[in-house]
LUMNU-196033 format. One record per residue: residue number from 1; residue in three letters; x, y, z of N, C-alpha, C in turn. Coordinates in pm, whole numbers, plus 50000, padded with zeros to 5 digits. Layout:
N
NUM,ALA,X,Y,Z,X,Y,Z,X,Y,Z
...
***
This chain:
266
1,MET,10875,32952,47249,10951,32844,47280,10962,32729,47164
2,LYS,10836,32725,47104,10859,32622,47000,10915,32688,46867
3,LYS,10856,32839,46849,10982,32899,46728,11097,32907,46734
4,PHE,11155,32881,46881,11285,32914,46869,11354,32750,46838
5,ILE,11281,32648,46914,11330,32539,46891,11342,32492,46707
6,SER,11232,32540,46664,11220,32501,46515,11321,32575,46433
7,ARG,11331,32704,46478,11436,32808,46421,11585,32742,46430
8,ALA,11611,32672,46558,11709,32634,46596,11747,32492,46490
9,TYR,11654,32431,46510,11672,32303,46416,11704,32281,46272
10,ILE,11600,32427,46228,11631,32441,46077,11767,32512,46038
11,ALA,11826,32605,46146,11942,32640,46146,12065,32512,46131
12,LEU,12043,32423,46252,12100,32309,46256,12158,32233,46111
13,VAL,12032,32191,46092,12022,32150,45933,12101,32187,45814
14,PHE,12085,32326,45844,12144,32416,45718,12259,32423,45703
15,PHE,12317,32419,45876,12488,32415,45899,12519,32296,45844
16,PHE,12465,32202,45879,12533,32055,45827,12549,32020,45684
17,LEU,12425,32120,45611,12452,32069,45493,12517,32140,45407
18,TYR,12547,32287,45450,12633,32403,45371,12806,32420,45445
19,ALA,12790,32375,45582,12927,32389,45616,13017,32307,45567
20,PRO,13043,32236,45523,13138,32138,45440,13146,32257,45318
21,ILE,13049,32296,45227,13092,32365,45138,13162,32484,45169
22,PHE,13131,32579,45239,13205,32682,45286,13322,32641,45348
23,VAL,13368,32556,45398,13514,32492,45423,13569,32450,45317
24,LEU,13521,32404,45183,13575,32385,45090,13630,32503,45010
25,ILE,13548,32606,45017,13534,32726,44970,13682,32823,45035
26,ALA,13661,32800,45159,13746,32850,45265,13914,32815,45196
27,PHE,13927,32683,45223,14062,32616,45178,14099,32651,45041
28,SER,13995,32664,44948,14066,32690,44792,14139,32810,44834
29,PHE,14139,32895,44914,14204,33007,44918,14352,33007,45020
30,ASN,14358,32884,45062,14463,32838,45157,14592,32863,45073
31,GLU,14697,32924,45136,14843,32922,45079,14902,32782,45098
32,SER,14873,32693,45176,14942,32545,45162,14841,32448,45147
33,LYS,14914,32355,45087,14802,32230,45060,14761,32114,45163
34,SER,14820,32162,45281,14788,32094,45407,14618,32119,45432
35,ARG,14578,32095,45523,14479,32084,45612,14489,32234,45703
36,VAL,14592,32265,45745,14608,32381,45846,14613,32505,45753
37,TRP,14541,32620,45813,14539,32708,45742,14670,32799,45756
38,THR,14722,32849,45671,14872,32915,45679,14886,33017,45607
39,GLY,14772,33054,45517,14754,33207,45475,14668,33218,45355
40,PHE,14627,33361,45299,14554,33400,45219,14609,33381,45089
41,THR,14546,33327,44967,14637,33359,44853,14507,33294,44723
42,PHE,14555,33345,44589,14501,33332,44473,14542,33240,44392
43,ASP,14661,33168,44433,14743,33092,44369,14703,32950,44302
44,TRP,14580,32912,44371,14500,32794,44304,14460,32792,44200
45,TYR,14366,32940,44216,14264,32958,44080,14356,32993,43964
46,VAL,14473,33075,43994,14570,33082,43867,14599,32961,43821
47,LYS,14641,32842,43897,14715,32746,43845,14582,32647,43795
48,LEU,14466,32687,43818,14369,32604,43802,14318,32610,43629
49,PHE,14336,32749,43588,14338,32774,43443,14459,32744,43376
50,SER,14564,32706,43421,14685,32643,43366,14669,32493,43363
51,ASN,14588,32413,43420,14591,32270,43425,14498,32221,43346
52,ARG,14563,32163,43248,14507,32113,43104,14394,31995,43137
53,THR,14467,31894,43247,14380,31788,43245,14253,31826,43304
54,ILE,14241,31926,43384,14097,31946,43454,14023,32036,43395
55,LEU,14090,32120,43275,13987,32225,43202,13933,32111,43090
56,SER,13996,32050,43045,13980,31952,42937,13873,31865,43009
57,SER,13864,31817,43109,13758,31714,43180,13659,31828,43193
58,LEU,13659,31939,43258,13562,32043,43272,13480,32070,43139
59,VAL,13526,32091,43038,13487,32109,42904,13419,32020,42864
60,ASN,13469,31863,42871,13402,31755,42821,13262,31742,42912
61,THR,13255,31748,43026,13121,31756,43151,13028,31873,43081
62,LEU,13064,31975,43085,12996,32099,43053,12923,32047,42901
63,LEU,13016,32029,42813,12955,31998,42658,12872,31842,42654
64,ILE,12895,31744,42765,12835,31617,42759,12673,31638,42825
65,ALA,12697,31734,42927,12572,31785,43003,12499,31893,42919
66,LEU,12553,31940,42843,12439,32032,42798,12380,31961,42630
67,ILE,12449,31859,42595,12374,31793,42474,12310,31688,42532
68,ALA,12325,31630,42634,12216,31526,42712,12124,31622,42739
69,GLY,12117,31735,42817,12038,31805,42850,11927,31849,42762
70,VAL,11954,31887,42652,11902,31960,42532,11830,31829,42490
71,LEU,11889,31720,42437,11792,31587,42367,11728,31550,42484
72,SER,11745,31550,42580,11678,31485,42732,11534,31551,42752
73,THR,11553,31685,42739,11434,31776,42768,11356,31754,42629
74,ILE,11409,31763,42491,11333,31709,42375,11237,31602,42387
75,LEU,11341,31481,42389,11228,31386,42411,11183,31346,42516
76,GLY,11190,31397,42643,11118,31396,42784,10964,31464,42771
77,THR,10987,31587,42706,10900,31655,42674,10786,31588,42579
78,ALA,10831,31520,42482,10753,31453,42385,10689,31365,42450
79,ALA,10750,31263,42502,10719,31130,42583,10621,31167,42701
80,ALA,10618,31282,42740,10517,31325,42863,10413,31342,42790
81,ILE,10413,31410,42679,10272,31452,42604,10220,31309,42532
82,GLY,10327,31235,42483,10236,31138,42438,10189,31041,42555
83,ILE,10230,31032,42683,10181,30966,42807,10044,31028,42866
84,PHE,10074,31166,42863,09944,31223,42899,09805,31193,42801
85,ASN,09853,31181,42659,09732,31142,42569,09693,30975,42584
86,MET,09764,30905,42642,09717,30774,42650,09611,30718,42764
87,ARG,09545,30632,42747,09421,30573,42819,09510,30546,42962
88,LYS,09433,30558,43065,09472,30552,43201,09535,30436,43268
89,VAL,09483,30302,43202,09572,30172,43266,09704,30162,43157
90,THR,09701,30241,43084,09830,30205,42968,09920,30347,43005
91,ARG,09865,30428,43070,09947,30564,43122,10010,30505,43239
92,SER,09939,30417,43327,10021,30402,43446,10112,30285,43422
93,VAL,10111,30232,43357,10220,30118,43307,10303,30150,43280
94,ILE,10304,30260,43189,10431,30324,43127,10492,30403,43236
95,LEU,10423,30492,43337,10442,30574,43423,10581,30444,43521
96,ASN,10511,30338,43545,10576,30252,43647,10717,30190,43562
97,VAL,10722,30192,43440,10870,30169,43363,10945,30266,43357
98,THR,10875,30406,43368,10959,30505,43351,11027,30529,43472
99,TYR,10958,30494,43612,11044,30496,43733,11161,30402,43728
100,LEU,11159,30293,43645,11281,30196,43688,11388,30245,43655
101,PRO,11461,30387,43565,11583,30422,43563,11616,30495,43704
102,ILE,11532,30580,43737,11500,30640,43881,11561,30553,44008
103,LEU,11454,30433,44009,11470,30361,44117,11571,30228,44112
104,ASN,11622,30216,44001,11749,30133,43974,11868,30170,43990
105,PRO,11966,30078,44104,12077,30148,44148,12191,30199,44012
106,GLU,12246,30306,44048,12365,30366,43934,12451,30229,43882
107,ILE,12492,30153,43974,12579,30081,43939,12548,29975,43848
108,VAL,12414,29930,43849,12360,29822,43762,12332,29882,43668
109,THR,12277,30020,43633,12273,30095,43511,12411,30105,43434
110,GLY,12497,30122,43493,12629,30186,43449,12674,30035,43366
111,VAL,12668,29895,43442,12712,29785,43390,12639,29750,43284
112,SER,12501,29775,43283,12401,29724,43180,12449,29816,43041
113,LEU,12437,29915,43074,12503,30007,42952,12625,29983,42874
114,MET,12704,29967,42954,12859,29871,42916,12814,29828,42847
115,LEU,12737,29698,42887,12763,29540,42820,12668,29571,42699
116,LEU,12564,29703,42700,12507,29695,42595,12580,29779,42474
117,PHE,12666,29848,42482,12741,29926,42406,12846,29819,42325
118,LYS,12886,29718,42431,12989,29641,42395,12934,29525,42325
119,PHE,12825,29507,42335,12705,29417,42245,12676,29500,42096
120,ALA,12675,29621,42080,12634,29688,41964,12727,29745,41931
121,SER,12871,29712,41970,13016,29761,41888,13025,29896,41905
122,ILE,12973,29949,41996,12984,30100,41975,13116,30151,42073
123,PRO,13195,30198,42019,13311,30256,42094,13298,30347,42220
124,SER,13361,30298,42306,13363,30402,42437,13378,30541,42420
125,GLY,13329,30621,42458,13324,30785,42412,13230,30878,42409
126,TYR,13225,30985,42359,13129,31079,42377,12991,31040,42350
127,ILE,12991,30961,42228,12854,30901,42174,12806,30819,42315
128,THR,12870,30723,42371,12836,30627,42507,12755,30713,42607
129,LEU,12876,30801,42618,12831,30901,42752,12740,30990,42739
130,ILE,12694,31067,42603,12587,31128,42588,12456,31038,42577
131,LEU,12440,30914,42514,12338,30806,42535,12304,30784,42680
132,SER,12411,30765,42747,12401,30705,42900,12326,30828,42986
133,HIS,12345,30951,42967,12317,31037,43056,12203,31088,42992
134,ILE,12139,31044,42842,12031,31055,42822,11924,30969,42875
135,THR,11977,30854,42935,11870,30735,42965,11825,30749,43082
136,PHE,11919,30828,43168,11877,30893,43345,11819,30995,43317
137,CYS,11839,31091,43223,11755,31211,43234,11640,31252,43189
138,VAL,11614,31144,43067,11456,31146,43033,11377,31125,43142
139,PRO,11365,31043,43230,11276,31007,43334,11237,31170,43424
140,TYR,11343,31209,43446,11326,31339,43552,11267,31457,43463
141,VAL,11280,31444,43332,11197,31545,43252,11062,31521,43221
142,ILE,11004,31399,43226,10871,31350,43236,10827,31371,43341
143,LEU,10882,31368,43462,10802,31398,43580,10797,31523,43654
144,ASN,10887,31597,43569,10841,31744,43559,10750,31817,43499
145,VAL,10731,31754,43347,10654,31796,43266,10530,31756,43286
146,LEU,10494,31606,43293,10346,31560,43329,10255,31611,43455
147,PRO,10314,31686,43556,10217,31793,43624,10178,31888,43563
148,LYS,10262,31986,43471,10218,32081,43396,10101,32077,43284
149,LEU,10116,31947,43241,09996,31878,43147,09873,31888,43218
150,ARG,09879,31788,43322,09755,31772,43421,09699,31897,43481
151,GLN,09792,32024,43483,09732,32165,43524,09680,32235,43422
152,MET,09732,32210,43322,09671,32287,43195,09523,32278,43162
153,ASN,09485,32355,43125,09337,32396,43091,09283,32344,42938
154,ARG,09252,32182,42943,09204,32178,42847,09120,32239,42719
155,SER,09028,32332,42776,08964,32403,42697,09051,32522,42597
156,LEU,09169,32558,42629,09254,32636,42580,09294,32560,42444
157,THR,09318,32436,42417,09360,32356,42305,09221,32315,42247
158,GLU,09160,32324,42274,08972,32328,42221,08929,32429,42140
159,ALA,08989,32537,42190,08923,32675,42179,09039,32702,42079
160,ALA,09150,32681,42084,09256,32704,41954,09214,32641,41824
161,MET,09177,32527,41823,09156,32426,41733,09022,32472,41671
162,ASP,08925,32522,41709,08818,32603,41688,08825,32701,41593
163,LEU,08939,32788,41642,08992,32922,41586,09069,32868,41444
164,GLY,09106,32749,41417,09161,32719,41275,09320,32668,41304
165,CYS,09348,32651,41444,09486,32582,41433,09472,32443,41412
166,ASN,09584,32429,41357,09627,32278,41356,09676,32205,41466
167,SER,09708,32065,41488,09776,32048,41553,09913,32073,41624
168,LEU,09992,32084,41525,10134,32163,41544,10125,32270,41604
169,GLN,10029,32375,41559,10007,32491,41607,09970,32515,41714
170,VAL,09874,32412,41766,09829,32417,41919,09935,32377,42008
171,TYR,10001,32274,41960,10144,32236,42052,10202,32347,42063
172,ARG,10276,32437,41952,10334,32536,41956,10308,32682,42030
173,TYR,10191,32712,42033,10166,32810,42032,10057,32823,42202
174,VAL,10010,32700,42213,09933,32683,42349,10003,32603,42436
175,VAL,10021,32455,42395,10095,32374,42492,10227,32403,42563
176,ILE,10298,32417,42470,10419,32419,42509,10453,32572,42595
177,PRO,10393,32676,42524,10409,32794,42669,10337,32739,42821
178,GLU,10246,32687,42791,10141,32635,42895,10259,32564,43007
179,ILE,10342,32459,42950,10410,32359,43017,10545,32401,43028
180,MET,10586,32541,42979,10743,32567,42978,10813,32566,43099
181,PRO,10759,32590,43203,10796,32630,43349,10868,32463,43383
182,GLY,10739,32368,43334,10817,32223,43386,10924,32163,43285
183,ILE,10918,32237,43143,11022,32188,43056,11174,32259,43099
184,ILE,11166,32392,43175,11270,32437,43210,11336,32355,43317
185,THR,11268,32327,43409,11298,32256,43547,11352,32118,43515
186,GLY,11271,32073,43410,11311,31918,43384,11490,31959,43319
187,PHE,11483,32022,43242,11619,32082,43181,11739,32118,43284
188,LEU,11691,32174,43380,11810,32207,43455,11816,32103,43568
189,MET,11731,32007,43558,11764,31874,43663,11833,31781,43562
190,SER,11828,31786,43452,11892,31682,43346,12024,31757,43332
191,LEU,12037,31865,43367,12188,31944,43339,12265,31926,43466
192,THR,12189,31935,43574,12246,31886,43700,12293,31778,43728
193,TYR,12197,31644,43693,12223,31519,43743,12359,31459,43626
194,SER,12344,31519,43502,12457,31487,43435,12605,31543,43461
195,ILE,12583,31680,43510,12738,31717,43552,12774,31640,43687
196,ASP,12670,31588,43750,12677,31525,43873,12701,31396,43881
197,ASP,12721,31313,43777,12691,31168,43779,12870,31132,43770
198,PHE,12887,31011,43851,12999,30970,43837,12984,30780,43811
199,VAL,12904,30731,43849,12912,30592,43870,12882,30552,43718
200,ILE,12754,30584,43642,12738,30560,43496,12852,30608,43420
201,SER,12884,30725,43454,12999,30798,43377,13105,30680,43345
202,TYR,13171,30655,43464,13280,30563,43476,13277,30423,43407
203,PHE,13150,30383,43385,13149,30256,43301,13138,30275,43121
204,THR,13104,30392,43105,13094,30418,42980,13181,30520,42914
205,TYR,13277,30603,42974,13345,30705,42940,13475,30636,42834
206,GLY,13510,30706,42749,13642,30658,42660,13769,30763,42692
207,PRO,13899,30701,42635,14000,30789,42672,14014,30919,42664
208,SER,13917,30977,42572,13932,31118,42517,13800,31198,42562
209,SER,13706,31121,42630,13616,31176,42713,13596,31173,42855
210,GLN,13676,31165,42910,13709,31188,43059,13627,31310,43137
211,THR,13530,31273,43228,13458,31391,43275,13515,31436,43414
212,LEU,13459,31536,43473,13553,31609,43589,13521,31508,43702
213,SER,13425,31444,43723,13395,31362,43824,13501,31258,43856
214,ILE,13532,31209,43714,13636,31050,43705,13775,31133,43685
215,THR,13819,31245,43686,13914,31292,43699,13964,31329,43855
216,ILE,13841,31383,43898,13863,31389,44091,13913,31274,44135
217,PHE,13819,31170,44091,13843,31035,44127,13984,30995,44127
218,SER,14037,31003,44021,14176,30948,43997,14277,31031,44061
219,MET,14239,31148,44099,14319,31218,44191,14329,31198,44327
220,THR,14198,31156,44386,14213,31125,44507,14283,30992,44550
221,ARG,14336,30923,44443,14416,30792,44468,14524,30815,44545
222,ARG,14581,30949,44478,14724,30997,44527,14701,31090,44673
223,LYS,14624,31279,44586,14643,31345,44698,14548,31449,44626
224,VAL,14421,31475,44679,14345,31606,44594,14390,31745,44601
225,SER,14447,31790,44477,14507,31926,44494,14401,31993,44538
226,PRO,14452,32133,44573,14374,32261,44611,14314,32329,44484
227,GLU,14369,32245,44379,14286,32357,44231,14182,32283,44225
228,VAL,14139,32153,44303,13971,32095,44306,13915,32184,44368
229,ASN,13961,32229,44464,13862,32342,44586,13861,32449,44494
230,ALA,13932,32489,44439,13918,32621,44349,13783,32605,44255
231,LEU,13823,32503,44171,13711,32468,44068,13592,32406,44147
232,SER,13564,32352,44257,13458,32335,44328,13387,32457,44396
233,ALA,13456,32544,44419,13405,32683,44438,13346,32760,44337
234,ILE,13389,32755,44217,13364,32816,44113,13229,32767,44068
235,ILE,13223,32642,44042,13108,32556,44014,12975,32596,44098
236,PHE,13022,32587,44243,12888,32619,44353,12854,32768,44323
237,VAL,12928,32848,44312,12908,32980,44282,12805,32982,44159
238,ALA,12880,32969,44054,12800,32933,43932,12666,32880,43939
239,VAL,12639,32777,43964,12523,32699,44024,12416,32780,44070
240,LEU,12469,32834,44174,12395,32930,44290,12366,33039,44228
241,ALA,12409,33086,44151,12389,33226,44052,12246,33184,43956
242,VAL,12274,33053,43907,12164,33030,43819,12043,32988,43862
243,LEU,12052,32943,44000,11919,32917,44059,11865,33067,44077
244,ILE,11939,33128,44166,11914,33291,44177,11836,33338,44059
245,ILE,11868,33343,43950,11816,33371,43831,11671,33337,43780
246,VAL,11682,33200,43806,11558,33110,43773,11462,33147,43869
247,ASN,11490,33175,43989,11395,33194,44101,11320,33331,44071
248,VAL,11450,33421,44032,11398,33556,43999,11277,33593,43895
249,ILE,11319,33506,43754,11233,33484,43669,11099,33448,43718
250,ASP,11083,33347,43781,10970,33297,43827,10899,33365,43891
251,ALA,10959,33421,43989,10868,33536,44061,10815,33665,43972
252,LYS,10925,33700,43881,10880,33804,43814,10721,33731,43705
253,ARG,10742,33625,43688,10639,33558,43626,10516,33570,43690
254,GLY,10539,33517,43839,10416,33506,43908,10348,33597,43940
255,GLU,10455,33748,43972,10365,33884,43982,10317,33964,43862
256,ASP,10359,33895,43742,10289,33926,43605,10158,33877,43593
257,HIS,10157,33737,43622,10059,33672,43632,09951,33731,43735
258,VAL,09947,33779,43809,09849,33808,43938,09817,33990,43893
259,ALA,09907,34058,43838,09894,34160,43759,09803,34145,43667
260,LYS,09792,34084,43542,09714,34050,43439,09582,33994,43523
261,LYS,09599,33926,43609,09425,33873,43685,09372,34004,43749
262,ALA,09445,34080,43806,09392,34190,43886,09313,34316,43760
263,VAL,09396,34302,43649,09376,34404,43546,09224,34365,43486
264,LYS,09202,34222,43444,09085,34157,43414,08985,34174,43499
265,ARG,08991,34184,43631,08911,34194,43717,08818,34337,43730
266,LEU,08913,34445,43728,08890,34560,43694,08829,34592,43562
***
């Protein structure tokens, strides 16, 4: 009875989480613009790839997310290594400061960044958007890389230095490979948060750097076109595919690690 209740509860939670997404995907194939199902069609997917406004916004979103994700990963990884090597008191203070962009409401961050860019006379556009996205992505990279640094065996770095490696070689050949899962996770989180962001982007975007979330928001003032449903379905499938690939790679790495341990024992 307990198993049945727990499984029913889990099924109910997943239903409420994913039912709206599947409804959206279903209506992306609806022949009519209304909320009533009238027939199956691929017309909205065809029209999607001829809509210049949506496509340009999508390109802007992916480009900004990729640049911000890469730069955030580099800065966040370097910051995590620096924080890890600090003294305990200093480390705790810096970590508390690192949490602020995560805990701070997005609207406060967006307005603050907008005022900062105006004070610095930086015109709104790609630069302000990328800098804004880096601001809220770096803490997520730090929080993903730090646990991997804590799990790392310190004797590995000491052994590498005893064998003649300099500091750069130690980080390149020992530290970075050991914390790579955390770096990849931080990059994926940065990419996801950057693509998903609306509030901060709304205060820092320029006329030529409009992102997809802002375009969809402007469309909701009138009526959301089923083309948006089609685009959302494509994004959902793409993100799901990336997650599956990452999980498969992690699973293979785990199996290889276990196999190596078994070989060493033999």
